[in-house]
Legacy VTK file of the C-alpha trace (Angstrom):
# vtk DataFile Version 3.0
C-alpha trace
ASCII
DATASET POLYDATA
POINTS 98 float
73.971 -14.071 50.546
77.706 -13.894 49.873
77.703 -12.222 46.453
81.444 -12.644 45.967
81.238 -16.406 46.552
78.318 -16.700 44.143
80.104 -14.625 41.481
83.142 -16.896 41.761
80.966 -19.867 40.792
80.184 -18.140 37.479
83.280 -16.107 36.634
87.040 -16.387 36.896
88.147 -13.776 39.375
91.537 -12.444 38.394
93.631 -9.330 38.667
92.419 -8.216 35.257
88.777 -7.935 36.322
86.880 -5.898 38.874
83.362 -6.619 40.034
80.736 -4.223 41.292
77.262 -5.108 42.462
74.261 -2.980 43.271
70.884 -4.094 44.511
67.959 -3.382 42.208
65.141 -2.178 44.426
61.455 -2.763 43.894
61.202 -6.538 43.877
58.803 -8.160 46.310
59.734 -11.835 46.186
63.319 -12.265 44.958
66.425 -10.155 45.562
67.926 -8.842 42.343
71.384 -7.378 41.720
73.118 -5.669 38.833
76.615 -7.098 38.395
79.162 -5.170 36.368
82.441 -6.803 35.446
85.156 -4.508 34.183
87.903 -6.216 32.243
90.974 -4.571 30.761
90.443 -6.447 27.492
86.664 -6.532 27.137
85.378 -3.373 28.817
82.257 -3.576 30.980
79.867 -6.512 30.902
76.561 -6.396 32.775
74.641 -9.289 34.295
71.549 -9.697 36.432
71.964 -11.933 39.467
68.787 -13.035 41.158
68.446 -14.697 44.523
65.349 -16.866 44.220
63.159 -16.950 47.300
62.962 -20.678 48.011
60.199 -20.181 50.565
57.916 -19.003 47.761
59.469 -21.063 44.956
60.105 -24.529 46.338
61.828 -25.800 43.177
64.081 -23.045 41.799
65.599 -25.477 39.295
62.200 -25.625 37.537
62.189 -21.829 37.219
65.660 -21.790 35.693
64.937 -24.655 33.304
61.784 -22.872 32.100
63.575 -19.548 31.778
66.347 -21.191 29.757
63.855 -22.927 27.439
61.936 -19.692 26.868
65.136 -17.789 26.036
66.242 -20.542 23.650
62.840 -20.590 21.914
62.715 -16.788 21.519
66.260 -16.766 20.192
65.426 -19.459 17.605
62.379 -17.459 16.498
64.577 -14.338 16.150
62.468 -12.417 18.650
63.240 -8.720 18.040
63.376 -7.566 21.680
66.100 -8.093 24.302
66.075 -11.572 25.816
67.402 -12.494 29.250
69.735 -15.409 28.614
70.581 -17.565 31.638
74.234 -18.542 31.887
75.692 -21.659 33.426
78.162 -21.600 36.278
81.484 -23.458 36.279
79.645 -26.653 37.232
77.382 -26.367 34.151
74.391 -25.512 36.316
72.027 -22.564 36.040
71.879 -22.322 39.841
74.495 -21.642 42.504
73.844 -22.078 46.186
75.412 -20.247 49.103
LINES 1 99
98 0 1 2 3 4 5 6 7 8 9 10 11 12 13 14 15 16 17 18 19 20 21 22 23 24 25 26 27 28 29 30 31 32 33 34 35 36 37 38 39 40 41 42 43 44 45 46 47 48 49 50 51 52 53 54 55 56 57 58 59 60 61 62 63 64 65 66 67 68 69 70 71 72 73 74 75 76 77 78 79 80 81 82 83 84 85 86 87 88 89 90 91 92 93 94 95 96 97
């Protein structure tokens, strides 16, 4: 997977930002990465990038739609714990393909 190409589908890459990625070990099905974006104006933002194993999950769009609906529901109910909130890429999609 070309992480830089995938990141560019979600974020504007400019001279004011630097990206770092590190693989999060321990997953058995999907590959998961911590993405840190350092911006001169906004400090450090962290994101989780997950490469969905499409051999195991034949319809990754269903996973992302469900994940988005769950996050939206928990947010509406004011769930007190941290919630993973899917973000859309520049094409208004929750998935990017390499």
